[in-house]
TIVO-2410 file (N, C-alpha, C; in nm, 3 decimals):
# residues 81
REC num residu      c1      c2      c3 atome chaine
REC   1      M   3.295   0.300  -5.136     N      A
REC   1      M   3.333   0.414  -5.056    CA      A
REC   1      M   3.254   0.538  -5.099     C      A
REC   2      A   3.240   0.557  -5.231     N      A
REC   2      A   3.167   0.675  -5.280    CA      A
REC   2      A   3.020   0.665  -5.244     C      A
REC   3      F   2.963   0.542  -5.253     N      A
REC   3      F   2.822   0.524  -5.219    CA      A
REC   3      F   2.798   0.559  -5.073     C      A
REC   4      R   2.887   0.512  -4.987     N      A
REC   4      R   2.873   0.541  -4.843    CA      A
REC   4      R   2.880   0.692  -4.817     C      A
REC   5      K   2.969   0.759  -4.887     N      A
REC   5      K   2.983   0.904  -4.870    CA      A
REC   5      K   2.857   0.976  -4.918     C      A
REC   6      L   2.798   0.931  -5.028     N      A
REC   6      L   2.673   0.991  -5.077    CA      A
REC   6      L   2.559   0.970  -4.978     C      A
REC   7      V   2.554   0.852  -4.916     N      A
REC   7      V   2.450   0.826  -4.816    CA      A
REC   7      V   2.468   0.920  -4.697     C      A
REC   8      E   2.592   0.937  -4.653     N      A
REC   8      E   2.618   1.027  -4.541    CA      A
REC   8      E   2.582   1.171  -4.576     C      A
REC   9      L   2.617   1.214  -4.697     N      A
REC   9      L   2.585   1.351  -4.739    CA      A
REC   9      L   2.433   1.374  -4.746     C      A
REC  10      S   2.362   1.277  -4.802     N      A
REC  10      S   2.217   1.294  -4.811    CA      A
REC  10      S   2.154   1.291  -4.672     C      A
REC  11      H   2.205   1.208  -4.582     N      A
REC  11      H   2.154   1.204  -4.445    CA      A
REC  11      H   2.177   1.339  -4.376     C      A
REC  12      D   2.298   1.390  -4.392     N      A
REC  12      D   2.328   1.520  -4.330    CA      A
REC  12      D   2.241   1.631  -4.389     C      A
REC  13      F   2.216   1.626  -4.520     N      A
REC  13      F   2.133   1.730  -4.581    CA      A
REC  13      F   1.989   1.723  -4.532     C      A
REC  14      F   1.930   1.603  -4.536     N      A
REC  14      F   1.789   1.592  -4.500    CA      A
REC  14      F   1.764   1.608  -4.350     C      A
REC  15      F   1.848   1.545  -4.269     N      A
REC  15      F   1.821   1.546  -4.125    CA      A
REC  15      F   1.903   1.649  -4.049     C      A
REC  16      G   2.013   1.695  -4.103     N      A
REC  16      G   2.093   1.795  -4.035    CA      A
REC  16      G   2.060   1.937  -4.077     C      A
REC  17      F   2.026   1.955  -4.204     N      A
REC  17      F   1.999   2.090  -4.254    CA      A
REC  17      F   1.850   2.115  -4.277     C      A
REC  18      L   1.786   2.028  -4.351     N      A
REC  18      L   1.648   2.052  -4.393    CA      A
REC  18      L   1.547   2.033  -4.279     C      A
REC  19      L   1.562   1.928  -4.202     N      A
REC  19      L   1.466   1.898  -4.095    CA      A
REC  19      L   1.455   2.009  -3.990     C      A
REC  20      P   1.565   2.066  -3.940     N      A
REC  20      P   1.550   2.174  -3.842    CA      A
REC  20      P   1.487   2.302  -3.897     C      A
REC  21      H   1.490   2.321  -4.028     N      A
REC  21      H   1.435   2.442  -4.088    CA      A
REC  21      H   1.289   2.427  -4.131     C      A
REC  22      L   1.228   2.312  -4.106     N      A
REC  22      L   1.088   2.294  -4.145    CA      A
REC  22      L   0.997   2.368  -4.048     C      A
REC  23      P   0.887   2.428  -4.098     N      A
REC  23      P   0.800   2.508  -4.011    CA      A
REC  23      P   0.727   2.427  -3.905     C      A
REC  24      N   0.685   2.305  -3.936     N      A
REC  24      N   0.622   2.219  -3.834    CA      A
REC  24      N   0.651   2.073  -3.866     C      A
REC  25      S   0.610   1.987  -3.778     N      A
REC  25      S   0.647   1.846  -3.790    CA      A
REC  25      S   0.573   1.775  -3.903     C      A
REC  26      Y   0.468   1.833  -3.958     N      A
REC  26      Y   0.395   1.767  -4.066    CA      A
REC  26      Y   0.478   1.761  -4.195     C      A
REC  27      F   0.573   1.848  -4.206     N      A
REC  27      F   0.657   1.847  -4.326    CA      A
REC  27      F   0.754   1.731  -4.330     C      A
REC  28      V   0.765   1.656  -4.221     N      A
REC  28      V   0.852   1.538  -4.218    CA      A
REC  28      V   0.803   1.436  -4.321     C      A
REC  29      V   0.674   1.434  -4.346     N      A
REC  29      V   0.618   1.344  -4.445    CA      A
REC  29      V   0.670   1.378  -4.585     C      A
REC  30      L   0.703   1.503  -4.608     N      A
REC  30      L   0.749   1.545  -4.740    CA      A
REC  30      L   0.894   1.505  -4.768     C      A
REC  31      L   0.973   1.474  -4.665     N      A
REC  31      L   1.113   1.439  -4.686    CA      A
REC  31      L   1.129   1.313  -4.773     C      A
REC  32      P   1.059   1.203  -4.746     N      A
REC  32      P   1.074   1.087  -4.836    CA      A
REC  32      P   1.024   1.116  -4.977     C      A
REC  33      I   0.922   1.199  -4.989     N      A
REC  33      I   0.872   1.236  -5.122    CA      A
REC  33      I   0.980   1.313  -5.197     C      A
REC  34      L   1.043   1.406  -5.129     N      A
REC  34      L   1.150   1.483  -5.191    CA      A
REC  34      L   1.267   1.392  -5.229     C      A
REC  35      G   1.300   1.299  -5.143     N      A
REC  35      G   1.407   1.203  -5.174    CA      A
REC  35      G   1.373   1.118  -5.296     C      A
REC  36      G   1.248   1.074  -5.305     N      A
REC  36      G   1.207   0.996  -5.421    CA      A
REC  36      G   1.211   1.076  -5.549     C      A
REC  37      L   1.175   1.203  -5.540     N      A
REC  37      L   1.179   1.288  -5.658    CA      A
REC  37      L   1.323   1.316  -5.704     C      A
REC  38      I   1.416   1.309  -5.612     N      A
REC  38      I   1.556   1.326  -5.648    CA      A
REC  38      I   1.615   1.195  -5.702     C      A
REC  39      V   1.589   1.085  -5.634     N      A
REC  39      V   1.650   0.958  -5.670    CA      A
REC  39      V   1.585   0.894  -5.793     C      A
REC  40      G   1.454   0.912  -5.809     N      A
REC  40      G   1.383   0.851  -5.921    CA      A
REC  40      G   1.442   0.883  -6.057     C      A
REC  41      P   1.457   1.010  -6.091     N      A
REC  41      P   1.518   1.042  -6.221    CA      A
REC  41      P   1.664   0.997  -6.233     C      A
REC  42      L   1.737   0.998  -6.122     N      A
REC  42      L   1.876   0.950  -6.127    CA      A
REC  42      L   1.881   0.802  -6.164     C      A
REC  43      I   1.797   0.723  -6.101     N      A
REC  43      I   1.792   0.579  -6.133    CA      A
REC  43      I   1.745   0.559  -6.276     C      A
REC  44      Y   1.645   0.635  -6.317     N      A
REC  44      Y   1.590   0.621  -6.453    CA      A
REC  44      Y   1.697   0.651  -6.558     C      A
REC  45      K   1.778   0.754  -6.535     N      A
REC  45      K   1.879   0.793  -6.633    CA      A
REC  45      K   2.009   0.713  -6.621     C      A
REC  46      L   2.056   0.690  -6.499     N      A
REC  46      L   2.188   0.631  -6.479    CA      A
REC  46      L   2.187   0.479  -6.467     C      A
REC  47      A   2.077   0.420  -6.423     N      A
REC  47      A   2.072   0.275  -6.404    CA      A
REC  47      A   1.937   0.220  -6.451     C      A
REC  48      P   1.914   0.220  -6.582     N      A
REC  48      P   1.784   0.172  -6.630    CA      A
REC  48      P   1.761   0.023  -6.605     C      A
REC  49      E   1.868  -0.053  -6.579     N      A
REC  49      E   1.851  -0.196  -6.551    CA      A
REC  49      E   1.796  -0.221  -6.411     C      A
REC  50      A   1.789  -0.120  -6.328     N      A
REC  50      A   1.742  -0.134  -6.191    CA      A
REC  50      A   1.593  -0.107  -6.181     C      A
REC  51      K   1.516  -0.160  -6.273     N      A
REC  51      K   1.372  -0.139  -6.267    CA      A
REC  51      K   1.304  -0.268  -6.226     C      A
REC  52      G   1.181  -0.259  -6.188     N      A
REC  52      G   1.107  -0.375  -6.140    CA      A
REC  52      G   1.097  -0.374  -5.989     C      A
REC  53      D   1.007  -0.455  -5.938     N      A
REC  53      D   0.987  -0.454  -5.794    CA      A
REC  53      D   1.081  -0.546  -5.720     C      A
REC  54      G   1.150  -0.634  -5.791     N      A
REC  54      G   1.248  -0.720  -5.726    CA      A
REC  54      G   1.195  -0.857  -5.693     C      A
REC  55      I   1.079  -0.866  -5.629     N      A
REC  55      I   1.027  -0.995  -5.587    CA      A
REC  55      I   0.995  -1.083  -5.707     C      A
REC  56      S   0.928  -1.028  -5.807     N      A
REC  56      S   0.894  -1.109  -5.923    CA      A
REC  56      S   1.020  -1.152  -5.998     C      A
REC  57      H   1.120  -1.067  -6.001     N      A
REC  57      H   1.245  -1.102  -6.068    CA      A
REC  57      H   1.316  -1.215  -5.994     C      A
REC  58      I   1.312  -1.212  -5.863     N      A
REC  58      I   1.374  -1.319  -5.783    CA      A
REC  58      I   1.299  -1.449  -5.804     C      A
REC  59      M   1.166  -1.443  -5.805     N      A
REC  59      M   1.088  -1.565  -5.824    CA      A
REC  59      M   1.116  -1.626  -5.962     C      A
REC  60      I   1.124  -1.544  -6.064     N      A
REC  60      I   1.153  -1.595  -6.199    CA      A
REC  60      I   1.293  -1.656  -6.203     C      A
REC  61      A   1.389  -1.590  -6.141     N      A
REC  61      A   1.525  -1.642  -6.141    CA      A
REC  61      A   1.532  -1.776  -6.068     C      A
REC  62      L   1.460  -1.788  -5.956     N      A
REC  62      L   1.459  -1.915  -5.884    CA      A
REC  62      L   1.392  -2.024  -5.966     C      A
REC  63      Q   1.283  -1.992  -6.034     N      A
REC  63      Q   1.216  -2.091  -6.117    CA      A
REC  63      Q   1.307  -2.134  -6.231     C      A
REC  64      M   1.376  -2.039  -6.292     N      A
REC  64      M   1.466  -2.074  -6.402    CA      A
REC  64      M   1.583  -2.159  -6.351     C      A
REC  65      K   1.633  -2.127  -6.232     N      A
REC  65      K   1.742  -2.205  -6.175    CA      A
REC  65      K   1.696  -2.347  -6.147     C      A
REC  66      M   1.576  -2.360  -6.088     N      A
REC  66      M   1.526  -2.493  -6.061    CA      A
REC  66      M   1.502  -2.569  -6.191     C      A
REC  67      T   1.452  -2.500  -6.292     N      A
REC  67      T   1.428  -2.564  -6.420    CA      A
REC  67      T   1.561  -2.605  -6.482     C      A
REC  68      L   1.662  -2.518  -6.472     N      A
REC  68      L   1.792  -2.549  -6.527    CA      A
REC  68      L   1.854  -2.666  -6.454     C      A
REC  69      E   1.844  -2.668  -6.320     N      A
REC  69      E   1.898  -2.780  -6.244    CA      A
REC  69      E   1.825  -2.909  -6.280     C      A
REC  70      G   1.693  -2.902  -6.296     N      A
REC  70      G   1.616  -3.020  -6.336    CA      A
REC  70      G   1.657  -3.068  -6.474     C      A
REC  71      W   1.680  -2.976  -6.566     N      A
REC  71      W   1.722  -3.012  -6.701    CA      A
REC  71      W   1.860  -3.078  -6.698     C      A
REC  72      Q   1.951  -3.022  -6.617     N      A
REC  72      Q   2.085  -3.081  -6.607    CA      A
REC  72      Q   2.078  -3.220  -6.545     C      A
REC  73      W   1.992  -3.237  -6.444     N      A
REC  73      W   1.976  -3.369  -6.383    CA      A
REC  73      W   1.923  -3.468  -6.485     C      A
REC  74      W   1.827  -3.426  -6.568     N      A
REC  74      W   1.768  -3.514  -6.669    CA      A
REC  74      W   1.872  -3.553  -6.774     C      A
REC  75      K   1.955  -3.455  -6.815     N      A
REC  75      K   2.059  -3.486  -6.913    CA      A
REC  75      K   2.159  -3.585  -6.856     C      A
REC  76      K   2.199  -3.570  -6.730     N      A
REC  76      K   2.292  -3.665  -6.668    CA      A
REC  76      K   2.230  -3.804  -6.660     C      A
REC  77      T   2.103  -3.809  -6.626     N      A
REC  77      T   2.035  -3.937  -6.614    CA      A
REC  77      T   2.027  -4.006  -6.751     C      A
REC  78      M   2.000  -3.933  -6.854     N      A
REC  78      M   1.987  -3.990  -6.988    CA      A
REC  78      M   2.123  -4.037  -7.040     C      A
REC  79      R   2.231  -3.969  -7.003     N      A
REC  79      R   2.364  -4.011  -7.046    CA      A
REC  79      R   2.403  -4.143  -6.983     C      A
REC  80      R   2.362  -4.164  -6.859     N      A
REC  80      R   2.397  -4.287  -6.788    CA      A
REC  80      R   2.329  -4.410  -6.850     C      A
REC  81      S   2.210  -4.391  -6.903     N      A
REC  81      S   2.137  -4.508  -6.953    CA      A
REC  81      S   2.164  -4.537  -7.098     C      A
***
């Protein structure tokens, strides 16, 4: 609930307050940069475990899961014989 409220507040700030006060439309490019400059330090300080690009972490987790499943299958097979 709090996360949803923060998203709504940031949306209202950037698109309801800041966007209409920009001198021309080229400053729209600066809005994501400003958002990144705000969110980047917050993530760095409050959630240091949320680093990485995500894709490589998912691939490693899938490889480890497949390896773990293969190891468990091998152990079951060896117990049977």
